[in-house]
C-alpha positions as CSV (number, residue, x, y, z in Angstrom):
1,X,106.9,-12.4,88.1
2,X,105.2,-12.7,84.7
3,X,102.4,-15.0,83.9
4,X,104.5,-16.7,81.3
5,X,107.2,-17.5,83.8
6,X,104.7,-18.9,86.3
7,X,102.9,-21.1,83.8
8,X,105.9,-22.3,81.8
9,X,106.4,-25.5,83.9
10,X,103.0,-26.3,85.2
11,X,100.2,-28.7,84.2
12,X,97.7,-27.6,81.5
13,X,94.7,-27.1,84.0
14,X,96.6,-24.5,85.9
15,X,97.0,-22.4,82.7
16,X,93.2,-21.9,82.3
17,X,91.5,-19.8,81.3
18,X,93.4,-19.5,78.0
19,X,94.3,-16.4,76.1
20,X,94.0,-14.1,79.1
21,X,96.2,-11.5,77.3
22,X,93.9,-11.7,74.2
23,X,90.3,-11.5,75.5
24,X,88.8,-11.1,72.1
25,X,89.6,-14.7,71.4
26,X,87.4,-15.8,74.3
27,X,84.5,-13.7,73.1
28,X,84.9,-15.0,69.6
29,X,84.8,-18.5,70.8
30,X,81.8,-17.7,72.9
31,X,79.9,-16.4,69.9
32,X,81.0,-19.3,67.7
33,X,80.0,-22.0,70.2
34,X,76.6,-20.3,70.8
35,X,76.0,-20.4,67.0
36,X,77.2,-24.0,66.8
37,X,74.9,-25.0,69.6
38,X,72.0,-23.2,67.9
39,X,72.7,-24.9,64.6
40,X,72.9,-28.4,66.2
41,X,69.6,-27.7,68.0
42,X,68.0,-26.5,64.9
43,X,69.1,-29.5,62.9
44,X,67.8,-31.9,65.6
45,X,64.5,-30.0,65.5
46,X,61.5,-32.3,66.3
47,X,63.9,-35.2,66.9
48,X,63.8,-34.2,70.6
49,X,60.6,-34.4,72.8
50,X,59.2,-31.1,74.0
51,X,60.9,-29.5,77.0
52,X,64.6,-29.6,75.8
53,X,65.1,-26.1,74.3
54,X,68.5,-25.7,76.0
55,X,70.0,-29.1,75.5
56,X,72.7,-28.3,73.1
57,X,73.5,-24.9,74.7
58,X,74.6,-26.2,78.1
59,X,77.8,-27.9,76.7
60,X,78.7,-24.7,74.8
61,X,78.5,-22.6,78.0
62,X,80.5,-25.1,80.0
63,X,83.2,-25.4,77.3
64,X,83.5,-21.6,76.9
65,X,83.7,-21.0,80.6
66,X,86.1,-23.8,81.2
67,X,88.7,-22.8,78.5
68,X,88.2,-19.1,78.3
69,X,86.9,-17.9,81.7
70,X,84.1,-16.1,83.4
71,X,83.2,-13.3,81.0
72,X,83.2,-15.3,77.8
73,X,81.2,-17.9,79.6
74,X,78.6,-15.3,80.5
75,X,78.5,-14.0,76.9
76,X,78.0,-17.5,75.6
77,X,75.3,-18.2,78.2
78,X,73.4,-14.9,77.3
79,X,73.5,-15.6,73.6
80,X,72.5,-19.2,74.1
81,X,69.6,-18.2,76.3
82,X,68.3,-15.6,73.8
83,X,68.6,-18.1,70.9
84,X,66.8,-20.8,72.8
85,X,64.1,-18.3,74.0
86,X,63.4,-17.0,70.5
87,X,63.7,-20.2,68.4
88,X,62.8,-23.1,70.6
89,X,60.4,-21.9,73.4
90,X,56.8,-21.5,72.4
91,X,55.5,-19.2,71.1
92,X,58.3,-19.6,68.6
93,X,60.2,-16.7,66.9
94,X,59.3,-14.3,69.6
95,X,60.4,-13.1,73.0
96,X,57.0,-13.4,74.5
97,X,57.0,-14.2,78.3
98,X,54.5,-16.4,79.8
99,X,54.5,-18.5,83.0
100,X,56.0,-21.6,81.3
101,X,58.5,-19.5,79.4
102,X,59.6,-17.6,82.6
103,X,59.9,-20.9,84.4
104,X,62.1,-22.4,81.7
105,X,64.3,-19.3,81.5
106,X,64.7,-19.3,85.3
107,X,65.7,-22.9,85.2
108,X,68.3,-22.2,82.4
109,X,69.7,-19.2,84.3
110,X,70.1,-21.2,87.5
111,X,71.8,-24.1,85.7
112,X,74.3,-22.0,83.7
113,X,75.0,-19.8,86.7
114,X,75.9,-22.8,88.8
115,X,78.1,-24.2,85.9
116,X,79.9,-20.9,85.4
117,X,80.4,-20.4,89.1
118,X,81.9,-23.9,89.7
119,X,84.2,-23.5,86.7
120,X,85.3,-20.0,87.9
121,X,85.9,-21.3,91.4
122,X,88.0,-24.2,90.1
123,X,90.1,-21.9,88.0
124,X,90.6,-19.5,91.0
125,X,91.7,-22.4,93.1
126,X,94.1,-23.5,90.4
127,X,95.6,-20.0,90.2
128,X,96.0,-19.9,94.0
129,X,97.6,-23.3,93.9
130,X,100.0,-22.2,91.1
131,X,101.0,-19.1,93.1
132,X,101.7,-21.2,96.2
133,X,103.6,-23.8,94.1
134,X,105.8,-21.1,92.6
135,X,106.3,-19.5,96.0
136,X,107.3,-22.9,97.5
137,X,109.8,-23.5,94.6
138,X,111.3,-20.1,95.1
139,X,111.7,-20.7,98.9
140,X,113.2,-24.1,98.2
141,X,115.7,-22.6,95.7
142,X,116.6,-19.8,98.2
143,X,117.0,-22.3,101.0
144,X,119.3,-24.5,98.9
145,X,121.4,-21.5,97.9
146,X,121.7,-20.3,101.5
147,X,122.5,-23.8,102.8
148,X,125.2,-24.2,100.2
149,X,126.6,-20.8,101.0
150,X,126.6,-21.6,104.7
151,X,128.4,-24.9,104.1
152,X,131.0,-23.3,101.9
153,X,131.6,-20.5,104.4
154,X,132.0,-23.0,107.2
155,X,134.5,-24.9,105.1
156,X,136.4,-21.7,104.1
157,X,136.6,-20.6,107.7
158,X,137.9,-24.0,108.8
159,X,140.5,-23.8,106.0
160,X,141.5,-20.3,107.1
161,X,142.0,-21.5,110.7
162,X,144.0,-24.4,109.4
163,X,146.2,-21.9,107.4
164,X,146.6,-19.7,110.5
165,X,147.8,-22.7,112.5
166,X,150.3,-23.5,109.8
167,X,151.6,-19.9,109.9
168,X,151.8,-20.0,113.7
169,X,153.9,-23.1,113.8
170,X,156.7,-21.3,112.0
171,X,157.4,-19.3,115.2
172,X,157.9,-22.5,117.2
173,X,161.0,-24.5,117.7
174,X,159.7,-27.3,119.9
175,X,159.2,-30.4,117.7
176,X,156.4,-31.7,119.8
177,X,154.5,-28.5,119.5
178,X,155.1,-28.3,115.8
179,X,153.9,-31.8,115.3
180,X,150.7,-31.1,117.4
181,X,150.0,-28.0,115.3
182,X,150.5,-30.0,112.1
183,X,148.0,-32.6,113.2
184,X,145.5,-29.9,114.2
185,X,145.9,-28.1,110.9
186,X,145.5,-31.3,108.9
187,X,142.3,-32.3,110.7
188,X,140.8,-28.9,110.4
189,X,141.6,-28.9,106.7
190,X,139.9,-32.3,106.3
191,X,136.8,-31.1,108.1
192,X,136.7,-28.0,105.8
193,X,136.8,-30.2,102.7
194,X,134.1,-32.5,104.1
195,X,131.8,-29.5,104.7
196,X,132.1,-28.5,101.1
197,X,130.6,-31.9,100.1
198,X,127.7,-31.8,102.6
199,X,125.5,-29.3,100.7
200,X,122.1,-31.0,100.5
201,X,119.6,-28.8,102.3
202,X,116.9,-31.5,102.2
203,X,119.0,-33.7,104.5
204,X,119.4,-36.4,101.9
205,X,121.6,-39.2,103.1
206,X,125.0,-39.9,101.5
207,X,126.1,-43.0,99.7
208,X,128.5,-44.5,102.2
209,X,130.6,-46.3,99.6
210,X,131.1,-43.3,97.3
211,X,131.7,-41.1,100.4
212,X,134.4,-43.4,101.8
213,X,136.0,-43.8,98.4
214,X,136.2,-40.0,97.9
215,X,137.6,-39.3,101.3
216,X,140.3,-42.0,100.9
217,X,141.3,-40.6,97.5
218,X,141.5,-37.1,99.0
219,X,143.7,-38.2,101.9
220,X,146.1,-40.1,99.7
221,X,146.3,-37.2,97.2
222,X,147.0,-34.8,100.1
223,X,149.9,-36.9,101.3
224,X,151.8,-36.1,98.2
225,X,153.0,-39.7,97.8
226,X,153.1,-40.8,94.2
227,X,154.3,-44.3,95.1
228,X,151.1,-45.4,96.7
229,X,148.6,-47.6,95.0
230,X,145.0,-47.6,96.1
231,X,142.0,-50.0,95.7
232,X,138.5,-49.7,96.9
233,X,135.9,-52.5,97.3
234,X,132.2,-52.0,98.2
235,X,130.4,-55.1,99.3
236,X,127.5,-53.0,100.4
237,X,126.4,-49.4,99.9
238,X,124.0,-48.2,102.7
239,X,122.9,-44.6,103.2
240,X,125.0,-42.7,105.6
241,X,123.1,-40.1,107.8
242,X,124.5,-36.6,107.5
243,X,125.2,-36.5,111.3
244,X,127.6,-39.4,111.0
245,X,129.4,-38.2,107.9
246,X,132.1,-36.1,109.6
247,X,133.0,-38.6,112.3
248,X,133.2,-41.4,109.8
249,X,135.5,-39.3,107.5
250,X,137.8,-38.3,110.4
251,X,138.2,-41.9,111.5
252,X,138.9,-43.2,108.0
253,X,141.3,-40.3,107.4
254,X,143.1,-41.0,110.7
255,X,143.5,-44.7,109.7
256,X,144.8,-43.8,106.3
257,X,147.3,-41.2,107.6
258,X,148.5,-43.7,110.2
259,X,149.1,-46.2,107.4
260,X,150.9,-43.7,105.3
261,X,153.1,-42.1,108.0
262,X,153.8,-45.2,110.2
263,X,153.2,-48.1,107.9
264,X,155.2,-46.8,104.9
265,X,157.5,-44.4,106.7
266,X,159.0,-41.2,105.3
267,X,158.8,-41.4,101.5
268,X,158.0,-45.1,101.5
269,X,155.4,-46.6,99.1
270,X,153.0,-49.5,99.1
271,X,149.4,-50.6,98.5
272,X,146.3,-49.6,100.4
273,X,142.9,-51.4,100.2
274,X,139.7,-49.9,101.6
275,X,136.7,-52.1,101.9
276,X,133.1,-51.4,102.9
277,X,131.4,-54.6,104.1
278,X,128.1,-55.4,105.9
279,X,128.0,-56.7,109.5
280,X,125.2,-57.6,111.7
281,X,124.9,-54.2,113.4
282,X,125.6,-52.0,110.3
283,X,128.7,-51.8,108.2
284,X,132.4,-52.2,108.7
285,X,135.1,-50.1,106.9
286,X,138.5,-51.7,106.8
287,X,141.8,-50.0,105.7
288,X,144.5,-52.5,105.0
289,X,148.1,-51.7,104.0
290,X,151.2,-53.8,103.3
291,X,153.5,-51.5,105.3
292,X,155.8,-52.2,108.2
293,X,153.0,-53.4,110.5
294,X,152.4,-52.8,114.2
295,X,155.1,-52.9,116.9
296,X,155.2,-56.0,119.0
297,X,152.6,-56.2,121.7
298,X,150.8,-53.2,120.4
299,X,147.5,-52.4,122.2
300,X,145.4,-49.7,120.5
301,X,143.3,-49.2,123.6
302,X,146.4,-48.4,125.6
303,X,148.0,-46.2,123.0
304,X,148.8,-42.6,123.9
305,X,148.6,-41.5,120.3
306,X,146.2,-38.5,120.0
307,X,145.0,-39.6,116.6
308,X,144.1,-43.1,117.7
309,X,142.4,-41.8,120.8
310,X,140.3,-39.4,118.6
311,X,139.5,-42.3,116.3
312,X,138.3,-44.5,119.2
313,X,136.2,-41.7,120.6
314,X,134.6,-40.9,117.3
315,X,133.9,-44.6,116.6
316,X,132.0,-44.8,119.9
317,X,129.9,-41.8,118.8
318,X,129.0,-43.7,115.7
319,X,127.7,-46.6,117.8
320,X,130.7,-48.8,116.9
321,X,134.3,-49.3,117.6
322,X,137.8,-48.8,116.1
323,X,140.5,-51.3,116.2
324,X,144.0,-52.0,114.7
325,X,145.5,-55.4,114.1
326,X,148.3,-57.0,112.2
327,X,147.5,-58.4,108.8
328,X,146.8,-62.2,109.1
329,X,149.1,-63.0,106.2
330,X,152.4,-61.2,105.4
331,X,153.2,-57.6,106.4
332,X,150.9,-54.8,107.1
333,X,148.1,-53.5,109.3
334,X,144.3,-53.6,109.1
335,X,142.3,-50.8,110.7
336,X,138.6,-51.6,111.3
337,X,135.8,-49.1,111.9
338,X,132.4,-50.5,112.8
339,X,129.4,-48.1,112.1
340,X,126.0,-48.8,113.6
341,X,123.3,-48.1,111.0
342,X,119.6,-48.6,111.4
343,X,118.5,-51.8,109.7
344,X,115.4,-51.6,107.4
345,X,112.2,-53.0,108.9
346,X,111.3,-56.4,107.4
347,X,108.2,-56.4,105.2
348,X,104.9,-57.3,106.8
349,X,103.4,-60.3,105.2
350,X,99.7,-60.3,104.9
């Protein structure tokens, strides 16, 4: 991976030192800042009390090392030290070495060495951080791609099994067996479609309202009925954990299919309203139709229908319940699915 690719989307500090592919620029800046520091110190002249020969050179060394790296920083430090030694440390205009001169030079070397070392350590840490950041991004991208591929493969495999079941039923003559295979094929196909939607590798939770609306539209579209009208109402929109997505979709799909097949009959039309509303323990999804309604004395708990038994079992796994009841006014049926969702903790008042 090239340096340009790594630094293209990172903060400025992680791009230091600058001009690593053009080192001559760093050395030119080092010489220029050393000359500028000398000029400023020369202009100040006697304006400073004795004992400050390196005052203007320290910033030049720091700036050079910070922006252009270790070697330009060392060059700037060396030039600055020589300039200060020759022009501003007695005896002036010479490189004579006495005890005081040696002590001053040692002090200067110690200070600039610490400055350059700290700057170099910071830049090395930033480079390591940048490498780890890019590695983490690459791993996250790979994980997302693999997760999406897994979900699509699971969905495709389920769709394939659904197609095989549909082919197998052609060899059967028993109506009950054909009907059972039709139901199994339909449910597998629905689970396959759901898996294609559950592709977030980070485990992000779904918008319940949007999810229910999409599933409802898919089921109605799959029925092939063009004489059904559909409405959706969301009075709440909590997050739906991923582990509850498939059971919720299956129960809603079962209730919608029940309304389409039994409420409206073969080829019949009507109106379906799906509502998501809050309840004390979580949320309630209702599927209301204006179809033929339920038979007299119908008891959903005693029903032998496989679909309704599956819906009741899945509802229990969601921490809720599934029920069917006649519409309170006029014709039709209302299916209710209660889903238990964790309630947010109330804020702590100080």
